[in-house]
C-alpha positions in Angstrom: 0.0 0.0 0.0 3.0 2.3 0.5 2.6 5.6 -1.4 5.6 5.7 -3.7 5.2 9.4 -4.3 5.6 10.3 -0.6 8.3 10.2 2.0 6.8 8.3 4.9 7.0 7.0 8.5 6.6 3.3 9.4 4.7 2.5 12.6 5.5 -0.9 14.0 2.5 -2.1 16.1 3.2 -3.9 19.4 -0.5 -4.1 20.3 -1.3 -0.7 21.8 -4.9 0.5 21.8 -3.5 3.8 20.7 -1.5 2.7 17.7 -4.0 4.1 15.2 -3.9 7.4 17.0 -0.2 7.6 16.3 -1.0 7.4 12.6 -3.8 9.9 12.9 -1.7 12.5 14.6 1.1 12.1 12.0 -1.5 12.3 9.1 -2.8 15.5 10.7 0.7 16.9 10.3 0.4 16.0 6.6 2.9 13.2 7.0 2.1 9.9 5.3 2.5 6.8 7.5 1.5 3.2 7.7 1.0 0.7 10.5 2.5 -2.8 10.2 2.9 -5.6 12.7 6.0 -5.4 14.8 7.5 -8.5 13.1 7.2 -7.1 9.6 10.3 -8.0 7.6 12.6 -5.0 7.0 13.4 -6.3 3.5 9.7 -5.8 2.5 10.2 -2.0 2.4 13.4 -2.0 0.4 11.8 -0.5 -2.7 10.6 2.5 -0.8 12.1 2.6 2.7 10.6 4.8 5.5 12.4 7.9 6.6 11.4 7.3 10.2 10.2 4.4 12.5 7.8 4.6 15.4 7.6 1.7 17.8 4.1 1.7 19.4 3.1 0.9 23.0 1.7 -2.5 23.9 -0.3 -4.4 26.6 2.5 -6.8 27.6 5.7 -6.4 29.6 9.0 -6.9 27.6 9.8 -9.5 30.3 6.6 -11.6 29.7 7.0 -15.0 28.0 6.0 -14.6 24.4 6.2 -10.8 24.5 6.8 -9.3 21.0 10.5 -8.7 20.3 12.1 -5.9 18.5 14.1 -6.9 15.4 17.5 -5.3 16.1 17.9 -4.4 12.4 15.3 -1.6 12.8 17.3 0.3 15.3 20.7 -0.5 13.6 19.6 0.8 10.2 20.4 4.4 10.8 16.8 5.5 10.3 15.5 7.7 13.1 13.5 5.7 15.7 10.9 6.9 18.3 9.8 4.3 20.9 6.6 5.0 22.7 6.0 3.3 26.1 6.5 -0.4 25.2 8.6 0.8 22.3 10.9 2.7 24.7 11.3 -0.4 26.8 12.0 -2.6 23.8 14.8 -0.3 22.8 16.2 -0.2 26.4 16.0 -4.0 26.6 18.1 -4.3 23.4 21.0 -2.2 24.5 23.2 -3.2 27.4 23.1 -2.9 30.3 19.6 -1.7 29.9 16.8 -3.5 31.8 13.1 -3.2 32.5 11.3 -4.1 35.7 7.9 -3.9 37.2 7.2 -0.4 38.6 6.4 -0.3 42.3 3.6 2.2 41.4 1.7 1.8 38.2 1.1 5.1 36.3 -2.1 5.7 34.4 -3.5 9.0 33.4 -2.2 12.6 33.6 1.3 13.3 34.9 3.5 16.3 35.0 6.5 16.1 32.6 9.7 17.9 33.6 12.4 18.4 30.9 16.0 18.1 32.0 17.6 18.1 28.6 15.1 19.1 25.8 17.2 18.3 22.7 15.7 18.0 19.2 12.7 15.9 20.1 11.4 18.5 22.7 12.3 21.6 20.7 9.8 24.4 21.6 8.2 22.3 24.3 7.8 24.0 27.7 10.0 22.9 30.6 6.9 21.6 32.4 3.8 20.2 30.8 1.1 17.6 31.2 1.4 14.2 29.5 -0.6 11.0 29.5 0.9 7.9 31.1 -0.2 4.2 30.8 2.4 1.8 32.0 3.2 -0.8 34.7 6.9 -1.2 33.9 9.8 1.2 34.2 13.4 1.4 33.0 15.4 -0.1 35.8 18.8 0.5 34.3 19.5 2.9 31.4 21.8 1.7 28.6 25.3 3.3 28.7 24.7 4.8 25.2 21.5 6.7 26.3 20.8 9.7 28.5 17.6 10.8 30.3 15.9 13.9 28.8 12.7 14.1 30.9 11.1 12.8 34.1 7.8 12.8 36.0 7.3 12.7 39.8 6.6 8.9 39.5 8.9 8.1 36.6 12.5 9.1 36.9 12.9 8.0 33.2 10.1 9.6 31.2 12.1 10.2 28.0 15.6 9.2 26.7 17.8 9.7 23.7 20.8 8.0 22.3 24.0 10.0 22.8 25.0 9.7 19.1 22.2 8.1 17.1 18.7 9.5 16.2 17.0 7.1 18.6 14.5 8.4 21.0 12.1 7.0 23.6 9.2 8.3 25.7 7.4 6.6 28.5 4.2 8.6 27.9 1.8 8.7 24.9 2.3 11.8 22.7 -0.5 10.6 20.4 -3.2 11.1 23.1 -4.8 14.5 23.2 -4.2 14.8 26.9 -0.5 15.1 26.3 -0.1 18.8 25.8 3.2 18.7 23.9 2.2 15.6 21.8 1.7 17.3 18.5 4.9 19.4 18.8 6.9 16.3 19.7 5.6 14.3 16.8 6.2 17.2 14.5 9.7 17.6 15.7 10.3 13.9 15.1 8.8 13.9 11.6 10.1 17.3 10.3 13.3 18.1 12.3 14.6 14.6 12.9 13.3 12.5 10.0 13.4 15.3 7.4 9.9 14.8 6.0 8.2 17.7 4.1 4.5 17.2 5.0 3.1 16.7 1.5 0.2 14.3 2.3 -2.8 16.5 1.4 -6.3 15.9 0.1 -5.4 17.5 -3.2 -2.3 15.2 -3.6 -4.4 12.1 -2.6 -7.1 13.0 -5.2 -4.5 13.6 -8.0 -2.6 10.4 -7.3 -5.7 8.3 -6.8 -7.3 9.5 -10.0 -4.2 8.5 -12.0 -4.0 5.1 -10.2 -7.7 4.4 -10.9 -7.3 5.2 -14.6 -4.2 2.9 -14.8 -6.0 0.1 -12.9 -9.3 0.2 -14.7 -7.9 0.8 -18.2 -10.8 0.5 -20.7 -12.8 -1.7 -18.3 -15.9 -0.7 -16.4 -16.5 -0.4 -12.6 -19.6 -1.1 -10.6 -19.6 0.8 -7.3 -21.5 -0.6 -4.3 -23.2 2.4 -2.7 -24.3 1.9 0.9 -25.7 5.4 1.4 -22.8 6.3 3.7 -20.0 8.8 3.4 -17.3 6.3 2.5 -18.9 4.7 -0.5 -20.2 8.1 -1.7 -16.8 9.7 -1.7 -15.4 6.6 -3.4 -18.0 6.9 -6.1 -17.5 10.6 -6.7 -13.7 10.1 -6.9 -14.0 7.2 -9.4 -16.6 9.0 -11.5 -14.4 12.1 -11.7 -11.6 9.8 -12.9 -13.3 7.6 -15.4 -16.7 9.1 -16.1 -19.2 6.8 -17.9 -17.0 3.7 -17.2 -18.6 3.8 -13.7 -22.0 2.4 -12.8 -23.3 2.8 -9.3 -25.8 0.5 -7.6 -27.7 1.4 -4.5 -29.6 -1.6 -3.2 -32.6 -1.5 -0.9 -31.9 -4.6 1.1 -34.6 -4.0 3.6 -32.0 -3.0 6.2 -31.9 0.7 5.6 -33.2 3.5 7.8 -36.6 5.1 7.4 -37.0 6.8 4.1 -33.3 6.4 3.3 -33.5 4.6 0.0 -35.6 7.3 -1.6 -33.8 10.3 0.0 -30.3 9.1 -0.8 -31.1 8.0 -4.3 -32.4 11.5 -5.1 -29.2 13.0 -3.7 -27.0 10.7 -5.8 -28.9 11.5 -9.0 -29.9 15.1 -8.6 -27.0 16.6 -6.6 -23.9 14.5 -7.3 -25.0 13.5 -10.8 -23.8 10.0 -10.3 -24.9 7.2 -12.7 -26.8 5.1 -10.3 -29.3 2.2 -10.4 -31.7 1.8 -7.5 -32.6 -1.9 -7.0 -35.2 -3.3 -4.7 -33.9 -6.6 -3.3 -35.6 -6.6 0.1 -37.2 -10.0 -0.5 -33.9 -11.7 -1.4 -32.1 -10.4 1.7 -34.8 -11.1 4.2 -35.2 -14.7 2.8 -31.5 -15.4 3.2 -31.4 -13.8 6.7 -34.4 -15.6 8.1 -33.6 -17.2 11.4 -30.0 -16.0 11.6 -28.8 -14.6 14.9 -25.0 -14.6 14.8 -23.8 -11.1 13.7 -20.7 -12.4 11.8 -23.0 -14.9 9.9 -25.4 -12.0 9.1 -22.5 -10.0 7.7 -21.3 -12.8 5.5 -24.8 -13.5 4.2 -25.4 -9.8 3.5 -22.0 -9.5 1.8 -22.6 -12.6 -0.4 -26.1 -11.3 -1.3 -24.7 -7.9 -2.3 -22.2 -9.6 -4.6 -24.9 -11.7 -6.1 -27.0 -8.6 -6.8 -23.9 -6.8 -8.3 -23.0 -9.8 -10.5 -26.6 -9.9 -11.7 -26.6 -6.2 -12.5 -23.6 -6.5 -14.8 -24.2 -10.0 -16.2 -25.2 -8.6 -19.5 -22.0 -6.6 -20.0 -18.6 -8.4 -19.8 -16.7 -5.2 -19.8 -17.6 -4.7 -16.1 -14.5 -6.2 -14.4 -14.2 -4.2 -11.1 -16.2 -3.7 -7.9 -15.5 -0.4 -6.0 -16.3 0.0 -2.4 -15.3 2.4 0.5 -13.0 0.3 2.6 -11.0 2.5 5.0 -7.6 2.1 6.5 -8.9 1.1 10.0 -10.9 -1.7 8.2 -7.6 -3.0 6.9 -5.4 -2.8 9.9 -8.0 -3.8 12.5 -8.2 -7.2 10.7 -4.4 -7.8 11.3 -3.3 -9.0 14.7 -0.3 -7.2 16.2 1.2 -10.7 16.4 1.5 -10.7 12.6 -0.9 -13.2 11.1 -4.3 -12.1 9.9 -6.9 -12.5 12.6 -10.4 -11.5 11.6 -12.2 -9.5 14.2 -15.3 -8.9 12.1 -16.1 -8.5 8.4 -15.2 -4.9 7.8 -16.0 -4.4 4.2 -18.6 -1.8 3.4 -20.9 -4.5 2.0 -20.2 -6.9 4.8 -18.2 -10.2 4.5 -17.1 -10.7 0.9 -17.0 -14.2 -0.5 -13.6 -15.7 -1.3 -14.4 -16.0 -5.0 -16.3 -13.5 -7.0 -16.4 -12.4 -10.7 -15.2 -8.9 -10.0 -11.8 -7.4 -8.9 -11.9 -5.0 -6.0 -11.1 -1.3 -6.3 -10.8 0.4 -2.9 -9.3 3.9 -3.3 -10.1 4.9 0.3 -8.3 2.1 1.9 -5.3 4.4 2.7 -7.5 6.9 4.6 -9.0 7.4 8.0 -12.6 8.5 8.4 -11.9 12.2 8.9 -9.6 12.2 5.9 -12.4 10.7 3.8 -14.6 13.6 4.8 -11.9 16.1 3.9 -11.4 14.5 0.5 -15.2 14.6 0.1 -15.4 18.3 0.7 -12.5 18.9 -1.7 -14.5 16.9 -4.3 -17.5 19.2 -3.8 -19.9 16.8 -1.9 -22.3 18.9 0.1 -21.6 19.4 3.8 -25.1 18.2 4.7 -24.1 14.8 3.4 -20.4 14.8 4.5 -21.5 15.4 8.1 -23.8 12.4 8.2 -23.1 9.9 11.0 -21.4 6.6 10.0 -23.8 3.8 9.0 -22.6 0.2 8.8 -22.7 -1.7 5.5 -24.9 -4.5 7.0 -27.2 -1.7 8.1 -30.0 -2.4 10.6 -29.2 -6.1 10.2 -26.6 -5.8 13.0 -28.7 -3.4 15.0 -31.5 -5.8 15.5 -29.9 -8.3 18.0 -30.9 -11.8 17.3 -33.1 -13.1 14.4 -34.5 -10.5 12.0 -38.1 -9.9 11.1 -40.0 -7.2 9.3 -41.8 -6.4 12.5 -38.5 -5.9 14.4 -36.9 -3.8 11.6 -40.0 -1.6 11.5 -39.8 -1.0 15.2 -36.2 -0.1 15.0 -36.7 2.2 12.0 -39.3 4.2 13.8 -37.3 4.5 17.0 -34.1 5.4 15.2 -35.9 8.1 13.1 -37.3 9.7 16.3 -33.9 9.7 17.9 -32.0 11.1 14.9 -34.7 13.7 14.2 -34.7 14.8 17.8 -30.9 15.3 17.7 -31.3 17.5 14.6 -34.2 19.5 16.1 -32.2 20.2 19.3 -29.1 21.1 17.4 -27.2 18.1 18.9 -26.6 16.1 15.8 -23.3 17.7 14.8 -22.0 17.5 18.3 -22.2 13.7 18.1 -19.9 11.4 16.1 -22.4 8.7 15.7 -25.9 8.0 17.1 -28.0 4.9 16.7 -30.8 2.8 18.1 -30.5 -0.9 18.8 -33.4 -3.3 19.2 -32.6 -5.7 22.1 -33.8 -9.3 22.2 -35.5 -8.5 25.5 -39.2 -8.1 26.3 -40.3 -6.7 29.6 -43.4 -5.9 31.5 -44.8 -2.4 31.3 -48.0 -0.6 32.0 -49.8 1.6 29.5 -53.1 3.1 30.6 -54.7 0.3 32.6 -53.1 -2.4 30.6 -50.0 -4.5 31.2 -47.7 -4.8 28.2 -44.9 -7.2 27.3 -42.9 -5.4 24.7 -39.4 -4.8 23.3 -36.6 -2.6 24.7 -34.7 0.0 22.6 -31.1 1.0 23.5 -30.0 4.4 22.4 -26.3 4.9 21.7 -24.5 8.2 21.0 -20.8 8.8 21.1 -18.3 11.6 20.7 -15.1 10.9 18.8 -12.5 12.4 16.4 -12.1 9.4 14.1 -14.1 6.5 15.6 -11.0 4.6 16.9 -11.7 5.7 20.4 -15.0 7.2 21.6 -16.8 8.4 24.7 -20.5 8.2 25.3 -22.2 11.5 24.5 -23.4 13.4 27.6 -26.7 14.3 26.1 -29.0 16.5 28.2 -31.3 14.5 30.6 -34.3 16.5 29.4 -33.6 15.6 25.8 -33.2 11.9 26.6 -36.5 12.0 28.6 -38.3 13.6 25.7 -37.0 11.0 23.2 -37.8 8.1 25.5 -41.4 9.3 26.0 -41.8 9.9 22.3 -40.6 6.5 21.3 -42.7 4.7 23.9 -45.8 6.7 23.0 -45.5 6.5 19.2 -43.9 3.1 18.5 -46.3 0.4 19.4 -44.3 -2.6 20.5 -41.7 -0.8 22.6 -42.2 -0.1 26.3 -38.7 0.6 27.6 -35.8 2.8 26.4 -32.3 2.6 27.9 -29.2 4.8 27.1 -25.7 3.2 26.6 -23.0 4.9 28.6 -20.1 2.7 27.5 -16.9 4.1 26.0 -14.7 2.6 23.3 -12.6 0.8 24.4 -13.7 -1.5 26.1 -17.0 -1.4 24.2 -17.4 -0.9 20.5 -19.6 1.8 19.0 -21.9 -0.7 17.3 -23.3 -3.5 19.4 -22.5 -6.2 16.9 
């Protein structure tokens, strides 16, 4: 995937929950970077080597049996290295007589950083600032070739640097927003130490992607799977601008869309974006195949296979259609690769759900290098209206994974009505744009209620709203109590079949944004 046109930084992943944030912060600095497992072979980057290497944090101790080991060739290559948390300890463990031991006092959360010897990494950083710690180990003995550059009250070694080589380590997490000097530190590493120029921009991405799409497709045709979400829409607009009438878009009503979404989105595609799009009603096909299925991963795979069947059918009359385009994003790619190296599927990430191993179309995924907020920026640059760009994320499998348990028309209709009330309420109270994503989930739980003089035994709706920058981490949205009370009352009064509404106050991690 490496962008041959750009200088770049390699991030070696040792399993930290913050690894993607490192990449996001560097991308915000207009620096191209990629995440690879810690045991990626150095030889695999020979054709376009990185100008810098970041070693991520990780959940294990370097002293644990089976803990990921740092390949010495990375820090002996002469390329600047920045170790973060576990990455720092891995560096110290490599050099002698460096050693790492369990800290008598674990350190999680905010800490005061004191600079003793700023150097290039801490250029323009204040002598005292707040940082974010998350560690149980500490450097027991510093290698002879290193010197301490910063400390905290609890960590005598909070940052180090090699005395003669461009190798640096920090015990805190500069990628987390709570670290006040984090952006400056990463900028110093990328620009001052690694010598990058910061040329990763939406305009450069569009220009390079357009050329790559033309070269890949040639005189063939592309069918684009539109989900109604931002990712697939930006994908379609980029490809259409590149190859024009060689693109045909398909927007499928699979019976799993939100209330009124098929008609509204189809109108926007045709009238505003001028995309060549077919609207297909395949509700019966999807519902038949999903009948009685409870397992969410099985649902995803059935939905993915059904989409492919619909797309194959749509182009069966024309053999010049050889490509399927979809809006796979970079987190979709890297979340499906374990930090231990081999691929370990967490869930089917593709926009259309789990794709079959064999299909008659080759994939075109121009967004697979981007994070969500980068896709939105590219969409704005392409001229897609802000009213659409600002839409909350919506999963490819749609409401199929927001009805927990087996699907039915009755359950989907209940969820559609409740979801529409929630989303409309957010808009009317000017809360929609303050939330990264909001959704309703129909739980496989019925409980006793009282309406009027009658007892009821009806379903429960869970409302979920989160705040986030890019969806990699998220906090539950602290919506006003009065608003939640109003939405709850409206749903229970207007949606017959629901007598209880709950609000999800889980953060990510440990929870996910979607329930399935």
